[in-house]
C-alpha positions as CSV (number, residue, x, y, z in Angstrom):
1,X,0.0,0.0,0.0
2,X,1.3,3.5,-1.0
3,X,1.4,6.4,1.5
4,X,0.0,10.0,0.5
5,X,3.6,11.1,0.0
6,X,4.6,8.3,-2.4
7,X,1.8,9.3,-4.5
8,X,2.3,12.8,-4.5
9,X,6.1,12.0,-5.4
10,X,4.7,9.9,-8.3
11,X,2.4,13.0,-9.5
12,X,5.3,15.3,-9.0
13,X,7.6,13.3,-11.0
14,X,4.9,12.7,-13.8
15,X,4.2,16.6,-14.0
16,X,7.9,17.6,-14.0
17,X,9.1,15.3,-16.7
18,X,6.2,16.8,-19.0
19,X,7.0,20.3,-17.9
20,X,3.9,21.1,-16.2
21,X,3.2,23.0,-13.0
22,X,2.2,20.3,-10.2
23,X,-1.5,21.2,-9.5
24,X,-3.2,20.8,-6.1
25,X,-4.0,17.1,-5.1
26,X,-6.8,16.1,-2.7
27,X,-7.3,12.9,-1.2
28,X,-11.2,12.1,-0.5
29,X,-13.1,9.1,0.9
30,X,-14.6,6.6,-1.4
31,X,-18.0,7.4,-0.2
32,X,-17.2,11.0,-1.8
33,X,-15.6,9.6,-5.0
34,X,-18.5,9.1,-7.1
35,X,-16.8,5.9,-8.4
36,X,-14.2,7.5,-10.1
37,X,-10.9,6.9,-8.9
38,X,-9.2,10.1,-10.0
39,X,-10.8,13.2,-11.7
40,X,-10.7,16.8,-12.2
41,X,-12.6,19.0,-10.1
42,X,-12.7,22.7,-9.9
43,X,-16.4,23.9,-9.4
44,X,-16.2,24.3,-5.7
45,X,-13.7,26.9,-5.6
46,X,-13.1,27.9,-9.2
47,X,-9.6,26.2,-8.8
48,X,-9.0,23.3,-11.1
49,X,-7.3,20.2,-8.9
50,X,-6.8,16.4,-8.9
51,X,-9.1,14.6,-6.5
52,X,-8.4,10.8,-6.0
53,X,-10.3,8.4,-3.9
54,X,-8.3,6.7,-1.1
55,X,-8.7,3.5,-2.5
56,X,-6.1,4.9,-5.1
57,X,-3.4,4.6,-2.2
58,X,-4.0,0.6,-2.3
59,X,-4.0,0.5,-6.1
60,X,-0.4,-0.8,-8.0
61,X,2.1,1.8,-9.1
62,X,0.9,1.2,-12.9
63,X,-2.7,2.3,-12.1
64,X,-1.8,5.1,-9.7
65,X,0.8,6.3,-12.9
66,X,-2.2,5.7,-15.4
67,X,-4.9,7.8,-13.3
68,X,-2.8,10.5,-12.3
69,X,-1.2,11.0,-15.7
70,X,-4.7,11.1,-17.4
71,X,-5.4,14.0,-14.8
72,X,-2.2,15.7,-15.8
73,X,-3.2,15.3,-19.6
74,X,-5.9,18.0,-18.4
75,X,-2.9,20.6,-18.5
76,X,-1.2,18.8,-20.8
77,X,-3.5,19.2,-23.7
78,X,-6.3,21.7,-24.7
79,X,-8.3,19.0,-25.6
80,X,-9.8,18.0,-22.4
81,X,-10.5,21.5,-21.4
82,X,-12.3,22.1,-24.5
83,X,-14.5,19.2,-24.3
84,X,-15.5,19.8,-20.8
85,X,-16.5,23.3,-21.9
86,X,-18.6,21.7,-24.5
87,X,-19.7,19.1,-21.6
88,X,-21.1,22.1,-19.6
89,X,-22.8,23.8,-22.9
90,X,-24.5,20.0,-23.8
91,X,-25.7,19.8,-20.0
92,X,-27.0,23.3,-20.1
93,X,-28.7,22.9,-23.3
94,X,-30.4,19.7,-22.0
95,X,-31.3,21.6,-18.6
96,X,-32.9,24.1,-20.6
97,X,-34.8,21.8,-22.7
98,X,-36.1,19.8,-19.6
99,X,-37.2,22.8,-17.4
100,X,-38.5,24.7,-20.6
101,X,-40.7,21.6,-21.1
102,X,-41.7,21.5,-17.5
103,X,-43.0,25.0,-17.4
104,X,-44.8,24.6,-20.9
105,X,-46.4,21.4,-19.3
106,X,-47.7,23.5,-16.4
107,X,-48.8,26.4,-18.4
108,X,-52.2,27.1,-19.8
109,X,-51.3,26.9,-23.3
110,X,-50.1,23.4,-23.2
111,X,-52.4,21.6,-25.6
112,X,-51.0,18.6,-25.4
113,X,-52.8,14.9,-24.3
114,X,-52.2,14.3,-20.6
115,X,-50.6,11.1,-21.8
116,X,-47.8,12.8,-24.4
117,X,-46.9,15.3,-21.9
118,X,-46.1,12.6,-19.2
119,X,-44.2,10.5,-21.8
120,X,-42.3,13.4,-23.2
121,X,-41.4,14.4,-19.2
122,X,-40.6,10.6,-18.5
123,X,-38.3,10.6,-21.3
124,X,-36.4,13.6,-20.7
125,X,-36.1,12.6,-17.1
126,X,-34.6,9.0,-18.0
127,X,-32.5,10.5,-20.7
128,X,-30.6,13.0,-18.2
129,X,-28.4,10.4,-16.5
130,X,-27.5,8.9,-19.8
131,X,-26.5,12.5,-21.2
132,X,-24.3,13.4,-18.1
133,X,-22.6,9.7,-18.6
134,X,-22.0,10.1,-22.5
135,X,-20.5,13.8,-21.5
136,X,-18.1,12.3,-18.8
137,X,-17.2,9.5,-21.0
138,X,-15.9,11.9,-23.7
139,X,-14.3,14.0,-21.5
140,X,-12.1,11.1,-19.9
141,X,-11.3,9.7,-23.3
142,X,-9.4,13.1,-24.0
143,X,-7.9,12.9,-20.5
144,X,-6.6,9.5,-21.3
145,X,-5.5,10.4,-24.9
146,X,-3.4,13.5,-23.5
147,X,-2.2,11.3,-20.4
148,X,-0.7,8.8,-22.6
149,X,1.9,11.6,-23.8
150,X,2.3,12.3,-20.3
151,X,3.2,8.7,-19.4
152,X,5.6,8.7,-22.4
153,X,7.6,11.6,-21.0
154,X,8.2,10.0,-17.8
155,X,9.6,6.8,-19.4
156,X,6.4,4.6,-19.3
157,X,4.9,2.3,-22.1
158,X,1.3,3.5,-22.3
159,X,0.2,-0.1,-24.0
160,X,2.1,-1.9,-21.3
161,X,0.6,0.2,-18.8
162,X,-3.0,-0.2,-20.0
163,X,-2.5,-3.9,-20.2
164,X,-1.3,-4.1,-16.3
165,X,-4.1,-1.9,-15.3
166,X,-7.3,-3.2,-17.5
167,X,-6.0,-6.3,-19.2
168,X,-7.8,-8.5,-16.4
169,X,-11.1,-6.3,-16.4
170,X,-14.2,-7.1,-18.4
171,X,-16.1,-4.6,-20.1
172,X,-19.6,-4.2,-18.2
173,X,-22.9,-5.4,-19.7
174,X,-24.5,-2.8,-22.3
175,X,-26.9,-1.3,-20.1
176,X,-24.4,-0.7,-17.3
177,X,-22.0,0.8,-20.1
178,X,-24.8,3.6,-20.8
179,X,-24.5,4.8,-17.3
180,X,-20.5,4.6,-17.0
181,X,-18.8,7.7,-16.5
182,X,-15.2,6.4,-17.8
183,X,-14.6,4.5,-21.1
184,X,-14.6,0.8,-20.7
185,X,-11.2,-1.4,-20.0
186,X,-11.5,-2.4,-23.8
187,X,-12.0,0.8,-25.1
188,X,-8.9,2.0,-23.0
189,X,-7.0,-0.8,-24.1
190,X,-7.5,0.0,-27.7
191,X,-6.9,3.8,-27.4
192,X,-3.3,2.9,-25.8
193,X,-2.6,0.4,-28.3
194,X,-2.8,-2.8,-26.0
195,X,-4.4,-6.0,-27.1
196,X,-7.9,-6.5,-26.0
197,X,-9.1,-9.7,-24.2
198,X,-11.0,-12.2,-26.1
199,X,-13.6,-13.0,-23.7
200,X,-16.3,-10.3,-22.9
201,X,-19.6,-10.5,-20.9
202,X,-22.7,-11.2,-23.1
203,X,-24.6,-8.2,-24.8
204,X,-27.6,-9.4,-23.2
């Protein structure tokens, strides 16, 4: 099990070899990690920082390196920041449609049948978590891609690290993938140029 100091040292080495300023690192308990081992947060105090769950301290050094490098990729490339802004725009548009329809449904100008109003409202409510998950996956793909450059500059082989971290993991079933905030293990292996395990769970 790594200590917090070792994790911070690993982050510092990854950042320095890529010529990046070391961002703030916050360690939170697993109950607040929202099922992502390491991510970028900046909404609370407007300062972008890396937040990792306590469970990452128990992970192998390769997984720590992958997760930290992916987060550093936020500063190593403009793509993740651009995708986060696009994600906010998509979320804002969806919320506008959701609440706009809600106001319309409650207004006196609503001429739609009750069942149609209910169906549209229920559909939008069901789509909300799927849209949020899709936006998050797209953002994490950009982090992974730029994080591979961070790993390479630090002397790691991204494909080898990906195999070590994700090679033994199976993809979730299709309905769980829709709600997943991160890319699947096989997606990450392919993106890193690693081999994908031949056994996957059924699609049904």
